[in-house]
MARMARMI-496040 format. One record per residue (C-alpha): residue number from 1; x, y, z. Coordinates in steps of 0.05 Angstrom, whole numbers, m for minus. Each point is the difference from the previous one (the first is absolute). Layout:
# MARMARMI-496040
> tiro|xx|yy|zz
> NUM|X|Y|Z
...
This chain:
# MARMARMI-496040
> tiro|xx|yy|zz
> 1|2778|200|1000
> 2|m58|m49|m1
> 3|23|m28|m67
> 4|71|m8|27
> 5|m27|m35|61
> 6|m40|m47|m44
> 7|63|m13|m40
> 8|35|m20|63
> 9|m53|m51|15
> 10|5|m27|m70
> 11|75|m5|6
> 12|m6|m37|66
> 13|m49|m49|m32
> 14|47|m11|m58
> 15|55|m17|48
> 16|m37|m61|27
> 17|29|m69|m14
> 18|m10|m29|m68
> 19|m49|m57|m11
> 20|31|m57|m38
> 21|m41|m53|m36
> 22|22|m43|m57
> 23|40|40|m51
> 24|m28|68|19
> 25|16|48|56
> 26|m50|56|15
> 27|m18|46|57
> 28|m68|m4|32
> 29|m43|57|m26
> 30|m12|31|68
> 31|52|m32|44
> 32|9|37|65
> 33|m72|25|1
> 34|m39|m50|43
> 35|m66|37|m12
> 36|6|2|m76
> 37|m55|m52|m8
> 38|m53|42|33
> 39|16|67|m30
> 40|m32|30|m61
> 41|36|65|m16
> 42|m23|49|m52
> 43|62|20|m40
> 44|23|72|m1
> 45|0|22|m73
> 46|52|46|m31
> 47|m1|33|m68
> 48|52|m49|m24
> 49|62|m35|26
> 50|71|19|m15
> 51|17|m46|m58
> 52|74|6|14
> 53|m13|m42|63
> 54|m30|m61|m35
> 55|43|m62|m11
> 56|m17|m67|m33
> 57|28|m55|43
> 58|18|m63|m40
> 59|6|m59|47
> 60|16|m56|m49
> 61|m57|24|m44
> 62|m48|16|57
> 63|m18|73|m14
> 64|m20|48|55
> 65|0|75|m4
> 66|31|35|60
> 67|m10|73|20
> 68|60|28|37
> 69|m22|52|50
> 70|69|4|32
> 71|50|46|m35
> 72|58|m44|18
> 73|m33|m60|m33
> 74|m10|42|m63
> 75|74|14|m3
> 76|20|m72|14
> 77|m47|m29|m52
> 78|3|43|m63
> 79|m53|m8|m54
> 80|18|m44|m59
> 81|m15|15|m72
> 82|m56|m51|5
> 83|m31|35|60
> 84|1|67|m35
> 85|m27|m28|m65
> 86|m58|m36|33
> 87|m17|63|39
> 88|4|45|m61
> 89|59|39|27
> 90|53|30|m46
> 91|57|m48|m16
> 92|43|54|m30
> 93|30|m49|m49
> 94|40|29|m58
> 95|m25|m6|m71
> 96|28|m59|m37
> 97|29|3|m70
> 98|m57|1|m50
> 99|m7|m72|m27
> 100|21|m8|m72
> 101|m34|m68|m7
> 102|m46|m47|39
> 103|57|m34|36
> 104|23|67|27
> 105|m70|12|24
> 106|2|m67|37
> 107|65|19|33
> 108|m29|67|22
> 109|m61|m36|27
> 110|42|m49|39
> 111|42|57|27
> 112|m63|26|32
> 113|m34|m65|17
> 114|59|m31|36
> 115|m3|57|50
> 116|m68|m26|21
> 117|26|m70|17
> 118|m11|m11|74
> 119|53|m26|48
> 120|m23|m73|m1
> 121|7|0|m76
> 122|m71|8|m25
> 123|m42|56|m28
> 124|m60|24|39
> 125|m54|50|m16
> 126|m71|21|13
> 127|m50|m54|m16
> 128|m63|41|12
> 129|m60|19|m41
> 130|m59|m35|33
> 131|m35|48|48
> 132|m26|m55|47
> 133|69|m22|26
> 134|18|56|47
> 135|m68|m3|34
> 136|11|m73|17
> 137|63|17|38
> 138|m28|62|35
> 139|m65|m34|19
> 140|38|m59|30
> 141|41|48|41
> 142|m61|37|24
> 143|m39|m63|18
> 144|60|m26|40
> 145|13|67|34
> 146|68|7|m33
> 147|27|72|5
> 148|14|32|m67
> 149|63|44|1
> 150|m11|72|m19
> 151|46|m5|m59
> 152|m39|m59|m28
> 153|m66|36|11
> 154|25|63|m32
> 155|24|m34|m63
> 156|m62|m45|m5
> 157|m40|64|1
> 158|44|31|m54
> 159|m4|m61|m45
> 160|m76|m5|3
> 161|m7|75|m10
> 162|45|m5|m61
> 163|m40|m58|m28
> 164|m69|31|10
> 165|m36|10|m66
> 166|10|73|m22
> 167|m73|9|m18
> 168|m43|m40|47
> 169|50|m9|57
> 170|m8|m76|5
> 171|43|m61|m9
> 172|m8|m60|m45
> 173|20|m73|0
> 174|69|20|m23
> 175|39|64|m12
> 176|m24|10|m72
> 177|m71|m26|11
> 178|m66|36|5
> 179|m25|23|68
> 180|m39|m55|34
> 181|m38|m12|65
> 182|53|m53|16
> 183|57|49|m7
> 184|m33|56|39
> 185|m26|m42|58
> 186|68|m31|12
> 187|45|60|m9
> 188|m46|51|33
> 189|0|m45|61
> 190|76|m5|m2
> 191|6|76|0
> 192|m46|5|60
> 193|41|m52|37
> 194|66|36|m12
> 195|m30|64|27
> 196|m30|41|m57
> 197|m62|37|23
> 198|m67|m13|m32
> 199|m8|74|m18
> 200|66|3|m39
> 201|m16|22|m72
> 202|28|m65|m29
> 203|m46|m40|46
> 204|m61|42|m14
> 205|9|m8|m75
> 206|12|m75|4
> 207|m59|m10|47
> 208|m46|38|m46
> 209|20|m45|m58
> 210|m9|m63|42
> 211|m70|23|19
> 212|m16|11|m74
> 213|21|m73|m11
> 214|m48|m22|55
> 215|46|m2|60
> 216|34|m59|32
> 217|m60|m46|m9
> 218|16|3|m75
> 219|72|m24|9
> 220|23|m71|m19
> 221|8|m60|44
> 222|72|11|22
> 223|m15|71|23
> 224|m62|m22|38
> 225|41|m55|34
> 226|54|50|23
> 227|m53|49|25
> 228|m31|m56|41
> 229|68|m18|29
> 230|11|72|20
> 231|m69|4|30
> 232|m22|54|m49
> 233|m52|m46|m31
> 234|m43|m55|29
> 235|22|m71|m19
> 236|m69|m11|m31
> 237|23|44|m58
> 238|50|m54|m21
> 239|m19|m60|m42
> 240|16|m66|33
> 241|73|m23|3
> 242|m8|m67|35
> 243|67|m30|20
> 244|m34|m69|2
> 245|14|m5|m75
> 246|70|m19|23
> 247|m31|m62|33
> 248|m25|m26|m66
> 249|35|m63|m26
> 250|55|14|m51
> 251|m39|m36|m54
> 252|m55|53|0
> 253|7|38|m66
> 254|m5|69|33
> 255|40|m13|63
> 256|43|60|18
> 257|66|m35|m11
> 258|m17|0|m74
> 259|m4|76|m3
> 260|54|46|m24
> 261|52|9|55
> 262|m15|74|12
> 263|m74|m13|3
> 264|4|m56|50
> 265|51|36|44
> 266|m47|60|4
> 267|m61|m43|13
> 268|34|m32|61
> 269|2|63|44
> 270|m64|28|m29
> 271|m37|m63|20
> 272|31|m4|69
> 273|m19|71|20
> 274|m68|m5|m34
> 275|m15|m62|40
> 276|19|33|65
> 277|m32|67|m20
> 278|60|32|32
> 279|9|75|m4
> 280|47|52|26
> 281|m15|40|62
> 282|m52|55|m10
> 283|24|71|12
> 284|m15|71|m22
> 285|34|m8|m68
> 286|m40|m63|m16
> 287|m65|34|20
> 288|18|60|m43
> 289|16|m43|m60
> 290|m68|m32|6
> 291|m29|69|m14
> 292|50|20|m53
> 293|1|m61|m45
> 294|m74|m16|m4
> 295|m54|40|m33
> 296|m53|m31|44
> 297|m10|8|75
> 298|46|m55|27
> 299|m50|m26|50
> 300|m53|m8|m53
> 301|41|m34|m55
> 302|m28|m66|m25
> 303|67|m36|5
> 304|m21|m67|m27
> 305|m40|33|m55
> 306|63|34|m26
> 307|46|m60|m3
> 308|m5|m1|m76
> 309|m5|75|m10
> 310|58|25|m42
> 311|12|60|m45
> 312|5|m20|m74
> 313|70|29|m5
> 314|25|m50|52
> 315|m38|m58|m29
> 316|52|m24|m50
> 317|m18|m73|12
> 318|m74|m3|22
> 319|m18|m58|46
> 320|m30|m58|m39
> 321|m70|m27|12
> 322|34|m62|29
> 323|38|40|52
> 324|m61|40|18
> 325|m39|m65|10
> 326|55|m29|43
> 327|3|63|42
> 328|m76|m5|10
> 329|6|m73|21
> 330|55|17|49
> 331|m38|58|31
> 332|m70|m30|0
> 333|14|m74|12
> 334|71|m19|19
> 335|16|53|52
> 336|m66|1|39
> 337|m16|m75|m4
> 338|63|m41|m9
> 339|61|41|19
> 340|10|m29|69
> 341|50|32|46
> 342|43|m62|m1
> 343|6|5|m76
> 344|18|74|4
> 345|53|m13|53
> 346|31|m57|m40
> 347|1|43|m63
> 348|32|59|35
> 349|52|m45|31
> 350|20|m31|m67
> 351|2|68|m34
> 352|46|25|55
> 353|43|m62|m7
> 354|9|16|m74
> 355|18|71|18
> 356|52|m27|49
> 357|29|m44|m56
> 358|6|64|m41
> 359|35|35|58
> 360|49|m57|8
> 361|17|m3|m74
> 362|10|75|m8
> 363|23|22|69
> 364|m64|40|7
> 365|10|38|m64
> 366|m55|m37|m38
> 367|m16|m2|m73
> 368|m15|73|m14
> 369|m26|67|24
> 370|m73|m20|5
> 371|3|m66|36
> 372|58|19|46
> 373|m36|58|36
> 374|m64|m41|3
> 375|37|m57|34
> 376|28|50|50
> 377|m70|19|21
> 378|m20|m73|6
> 379|59|m15|45
> 380|m14|61|42
> 381|m73|m19|7
> 382|19|m69|24
> 383|64|12|40
> 384|m1|73|20
> 385|58|48|m10
> 386|58|m36|32
> 387|8|m65|m39
> 388|62|m11|m41
> 389|m39|m6|m64
> 390|m37|66|11
> 391|64|38|16
> 392|38|m32|m58
> 393|m56|16|m49
> 394|3|73|22
> 395|74|1|m13
> 396|m4|m31|m68
> 397|m58|44|m22
> 398|52|56|m10
> 399|30|m41|m57
> 400|m62|14|m42
> 401|9|75|4
> 402|36|47|m49
> 403|17|73|2
> 404|4|42|m64
> 405|m5|73|m20
> 406|m76|0|10
> 407|2|m32|69
> 408|m8|m69|31
> 409|m37|m57|m35
> 410|m5|m75|5
> 411|29|m48|m51
> 412|m37|m59|m29
> 413|48|m48|35
> 414|63|11|40
> 415|36|19|m64
> 416|23|m21|m69
> 417|71|m20|19
> 418|12|m66|m37
> 419|m44|18|m60
> 420|33|66|m17
> 421|70|m25|15
> 422|m8|m57|m50
> 423|m22|49|m55
> 424|58|46|17
> 425|50|m56|m12
> 426|m32|m20|m65
> 427|1|72|m24
> 428|76|0|5
> 429|4|m67|m35
> 430|m44|22|m58
> 431|47|59|m12
> 432|60|m48|m1
> 433|31|35|60
> 434|5|m57|50
> 435|75|m7|m11
> 436|13|75|5
> 437|41|10|63
> 438|m37|65|13
> 439|m64|m38|17
> 440|30|m60|35
> 441|m6|27|72
> 442|m73|16|m12
> 443|m15|m67|m31
> 444|39|m39|52
> 445|m41|33|56
> 446|m64|m17|m38
> 447|22|m73|m8
> 448|18|m4|74
> 449|m69|27|16
> 450|m36|m52|m42
> 451|43|m55|31
> 452|m19|24|69
> 453|m74|4|m18
> 454|m9|m68|m30
> 455|m51|m39|41
> 456|35|m63|25
> 457|m58|m40|28
> 458|m74|m13|m9
> 459|m46|30|52
> 460|m14|m37|65
> 461|m66|m37|m2
> 462|m5|12|m75
> 463|m60|m45|m11
> 464|m38|25|61
> 465|5|72|m21
> 466|m12|m15|m74
> 467|66|28|m25
> 468|36|m13|m66
> 469|69|m31|m3
> 470|53|55|5
> 471|69|m31|14
> 472|51|34|m45
> 473|m47|57|m19
> 474|0|75|7
> 475|m56|44|23
> 476|m24|65|m31
> 477|29|40|59
> 478|44|m40|46
> 479|7|m68|34
> 480|m32|26|64
> 481|m66|7|m37
> 482|17|m67|m31
> 483|m55|m9|m52
> 484|29|m29|m64
> 485|m29|27|m65
> 486|13|m35|m66
> 487|26|61|m37
> 488|40|26|59
> 489|36|m67|6
> 490|12|0|m74
> 491|28|71|m7
> 492|45|m8|61
> 493|25|m68|m25
> 494|16|28|m69
> 495|39|57|32
> 496|40|m47|44
> 497|17|m45|m59
> 498|19|59|m44
> 499|50|27|51
> 500|28|m66|24
> 501|14|m20|m73
> 502|35|66|m13
> 503|76|m3|7
> 504|24|34|62
> 505|m61|m12|43
> 506|0|m51|57
> 507|m46|m59|5
> 508|m38|18|63
> 509|m59|m46|m13
> 510|23|m71|m13
> 511|m34|m47|m49
> 512|m41|m36|53
> 513|m34|66|18
> 514|m12|16|m73
> 515|m32|m68|m7
> 516|m45|15|60
> 517|m26|61|m37
> 518|m13|m41|m63
> 519|m36|m54|40
> 520|m46|53|28
> 521|m11|34|m67
> 522|m22|m65|m31
> 523|m58|m4|50
> 524|m31|63|m28
> 525|m26|m26|m67
> 526|m75|m4|m7
> 527|m35|m57|m37
> 528|m8|44|m62
> 529|74|17|m2
> 530|m4|70|29
> 531|28|27|66
> 532|m35|40|54
> 533|31|43|54
> 534|5|m29|71
> 535|m26|m70|m15
> 536|m39|m38|m53
> 537|m75|14|1
> 538|m39|m41|50
> 539|m68|17|m27
> 540|m29|28|m64
> 541|m21|71|m20
> 542|m72|m18|19
> 543|23|18|71
> 544|m6|73|m18
> 545|m75|m9|12
> 546|20|1|73
> 547|42|64|m6
> 548|m25|44|56
> 549|53|54|m5
> 550|m39|41|m53
> 551|58|46|m18
> 552|45|m54|m31
> 553|m6|m51|m56
> 554|36|m66|m8
> 555|14|m5|74
> 556|m29|m66|24
> 557|48|m50|m32
> 558|66|m3|m36
> 559|0|13|m75
> 560|46|m15|m58
> 561|47|57|m18
> 562|43|9|m63
> 563|49|41|42
> 564|11|m55|51
> 565|1|m54|m53
> 566|53|37|m41
> 567|44|12|61
> 568|0|m74|17
> 569|13|m20|m73
> 570|59|46|m8
> 571|30|m22|67
> 572|m6|m73|m17
> 573|29|13|m70
> 574|61|35|30
> 575|9|m55|52
> 576|m7|m55|m53
> 577|55|33|m41
> 578|50|m5|58
> 579|m24|m65|32
> 580|m27|m40|m60
> 581|m4|m66|38
> 582|m40|21|62
> 583|m74|m21|m7
> 584|9|14|m74
> 585|m63|m35|m27
> 586|m44|32|53
> 587|27|69|m15
> 588|m7|m9|m76
> 589|m72|m24|9
> 590|m15|58|48
> 591|26|51|m50
> 592|m37|m30|m59
> 593|m66|m1|37
> 594|11|70|28
> 595|15|31|m68
> 596|m61|m36|m30
> 597|m42|33|54
> 598|31|68|m15
> 599|m23|m7|m72
> 600|m70|m21|20
> 601|m5|60|47
> 602|13|51|m56
> 603|m59|47|m12
> 604|m32|10|m68
> 605|36|67|m10
> 606|67|m33|10
> 607|16|23|71
> 608|m3|m33|68
> 609|m37|25|62
> 610|45|18|59
> 611|m21|m9|72
> 612|61|29|36
> 613|19|58|m45
> 614|m38|47|m45
> 615|m24|m37|m39
> 616|3|m28|m71
> 617|67|33|m10
> 618|29|m33|62
> 619|m25|m70|m14
> 620|16|1|m74
> 621|72|16|16
> 622|4|m62|43
> 623|m37|m44|m49
> 624|46|18|m57
> 625|59|m15|45
> 626|m30|m68|14
> 627|m8|m16|m73
> 628|70|24|m15
> 629|30|m46|53
> 630|m22|m59|m43
> 631|21|31|m66
> 632|m66|29|m22
> 633|8|71|m26
> 634|m32|48|m49
> 635|30|m35|m60
> 636|m23|m71|15
> 637|m60|5|47
> 638|m69|27|m14
> 639|m10|10|75
> 640|63|42|6
> 641|m17|38|m63
> 642|m70|16|25
> 643|28|22|67
> 644|49|48|m34
> 645|m55|27|m45
> 646|m44|13|60
> 647|55|40|35
> 648|17|39|m63
> 649|m74|18|m9
> 650|3|36|67
> 651|64|39|m12
> 652|m11|75|5
> 653|25|53|m48
> 654|57|19|47
> 655|25|m72|0
> 656|m27|m19|69
> 657|m55|m42|30
> 658|m52|21|50
> 659|m51|m46|31
> 660|m50|23|54
> 661|m16|m40|62
> 662|m73|m3|m23
> 663|23|m54|m49
> 664|8|m47|59
> 665|m71|13|23
> 666|m32|m6|m68
> 667|46|m50|m35
> 668|4|49|m58
> 669|62|39|m21
> 670|m9|73|21
> 671|49|56|m13
> 672|26|40|59
> 673|m22|73|m6
> 674|67|26|23
> 675|37|m28|m60
> 676|58|m48|m8
> 677|30|m33|61
> 678|73|m21|4
> 679|m15|m65|36
> 680|m53|m23|m49
> 681|43|22|m58
> 682|56|m44|28
> 683|m47|m59|8
> 684|m23|4|m72
> 685|71|8|m27
> 686|25|m60|41
> 687|m56|m42|m29
> 688|16|21|m71
> 689|74|m13|8
> 690|m11|m67|35
> 691|m43|m20|m60
> 692|54|22|m49
> 693|m45|51|m34
> 694|39|16|m64
> 695|m14|74|m10
> 696|45|42|43
> 697|m36|66|m11
> 698|m59|m6|48
> 699|47|m28|53
> 700|49|57|m12
> 701|m57|51|10
> 702|m17|m30|67
> 703|72|m2|21
> 704|6|74|m19
> 705|m59|17|45
> 706|30|m37|60
> 707|67|35|m10
> 708|m34|68|m5
> 709|m37|m12|65
> 710|64|m16|37
> 711|22|56|47
> 712|70|30|m1
> 713|18|m38|64
> 714|m20|m67|m31
> 715|m68|m10|32
> 716|m70|m3|m30
> 717|m58|36|33
> 718|m61|m34|28
> 719|m59|m3|m48
> 720|m66|m38|4
> 721|m11|m60|45
> 722|28|m66|m27
> 723|m29|m59|38
> 724|m67|m33|14
> 725|m32|m57|38
> 726|m70|m30|0
> 727|m19|40|m62
> 728|m22|63|35
> 729|55|22|47
> 730|64|33|m24
> 731|67|m1|36
> 732|66|36|m9
> 733|66|m31|m23
> 734|45|62|m1
> 735|64|m39|m16
> 736|m31|m23|m66
> 737|17|69|m29
> 738|73|m19|9
> 739|4|m74|m14
> 740|m44|m7|m62
> 741|24|62|m38
> 742|72|m21|13
> 743|m16|m71|m22
> 744|m31|25|m65
> 745|59|47|m13
> 746|50|m55|15
> 747|m35|m50|m46
> 748|m1|52|m56
> 749|74|15|9
> 750|18|m74|m6
> 751|m49|m12|m58
> 752|21|61|m40
> 753|72|14|21
> 754|25|68|m20
> 755|m69|31|m12
> 756|m10|69|28
């Protein structure tokens, strides 16, 4: 009866008027509960939720998972194939005819994959992997006294239990990583917040491992910062994060506006709360965590003396002598002698102004799953619980969450909507099936989605908030998030051009909007010809000497990427083919310089290092595509030939490829111990075929492996993790196991028609 009564309250809250702002319409998180801001409720945990009651709500690409506690709602809103697939529930699909050739396998794959297309026309999926994302969301809720529904708490518990290391019981930086102090401190605390008792066997095991690693004093900077925000640690444990760096003139070589976008957007809230030394309200749980997470007696810990204490396993990028010196100067000289209150207040005010620019440009969604929750706590600390920005942030935080068979996790951003949809369209094109009427409805919905998601304007106050031009661009996820990325713009633009130049498809995006995208793409080239991700680098790699994160590499500034460079080159090449007069000389020069850089970036073994996928296999595929777009292939280019020979040297006996994530960390090709992977096999085959490698046999062997791994219903099963960022953290791209194998199969079918 108590659960039913609670449901009635929830239903009443859900019936409150909608809040409209801009292009979005959302309900307040706790509308109808005037005391929500002062409550901190411990969730009631169940064994697990009823997965038949979960639904993914797609509001024009804004994903939120809903749990239907009312039986009538369950009947009125049946689960889709996509819901069931994401949740690991049986789809009960019939077996498809066994494919006789690669094109049949593509058709079977599309038969399955089109069932996962969401109502607004895109493909969504889990974008998890990092084990520090969910803690950011949960900690922000706890610090702002946001109630956590029992069904969230239950599935958070289940996910973290499922992801605990089977031997030592801990968690790592990502789902395939070694147990670390970082992973245990964050996720143990999450489990305590959602209601798991300290004496639960899972907690006892994890805590014992943490203590062997030295306890929370041995965790890295980000963990110490969050513990200080929660009040579990003293702020003296945290190395300085002075927001007054934002007051430096723009010409200063290390001014924060020059940092990589994710780094500077995380530094903003970190600096604001560090400066205010704000922390959540102390209570019994916080006092208990002080005893559980630390090896030492909490009252006797030398907080300042442990600022630089870190377990070697977490210390992927040790602090440089320069950073240690600067931290000493800040602590010993700047803070006690020169950091006047007026300076601190001015710095805090400007940091908050930059956060407000971010709120305005993303409707309180923010860049990603780390900075967004941090900004929520900043706004709560300044404004209290009832401001629009606080309430809107709480609403939008649900868009970072994802439910799967293991439980509830947090994605790296609010999704992969534009990125994966672009690849899905190109998969059909590479198989020569864009004119097949069977796939027209699916493709038309995808085109309509990309039309809707094109960003039509630059951000407000672009120069003040240090943003890159974006008019005409596409984001990685959706236009609400609104951060243009060079390869996301490129892949979406290619897909739009492909479909709009295919007979039978409408022209939804007129030439002027295509030109806007090109104008933005042309701003991405670096002085050496390469392209980066969000914006051209604003400082050099020397800035890594100021990298304080410890667990990540290549995080302080933008870098040059063969993947991004290739995407822009191929997009410009396709555009130039159809609009040969528009900015022709600039485009030709851009392509020539970019391909020259691709050649210069080739490693001595013939491959290219990848920064967004694992690792040499991924980047080499893109690099060979770049060379091919200008006519350089195996037969006439030493660079293409060496790239092909590198890939062929890594082919396994069964015809597949298998690269381990450790290759990203060490910059050395490392075989995956589990054997060949369909995604990496597809990447290698695509590279070989783009380069016109003349011998069909090694390609045929790889195609055979991909076909053998395909399931009778047309799908491929999930294998090892596919993506990476900042060298050390892996991230999942589950749709890659559909798009890239089908792309490889389709290319083979067109290159070798009639082959079995």
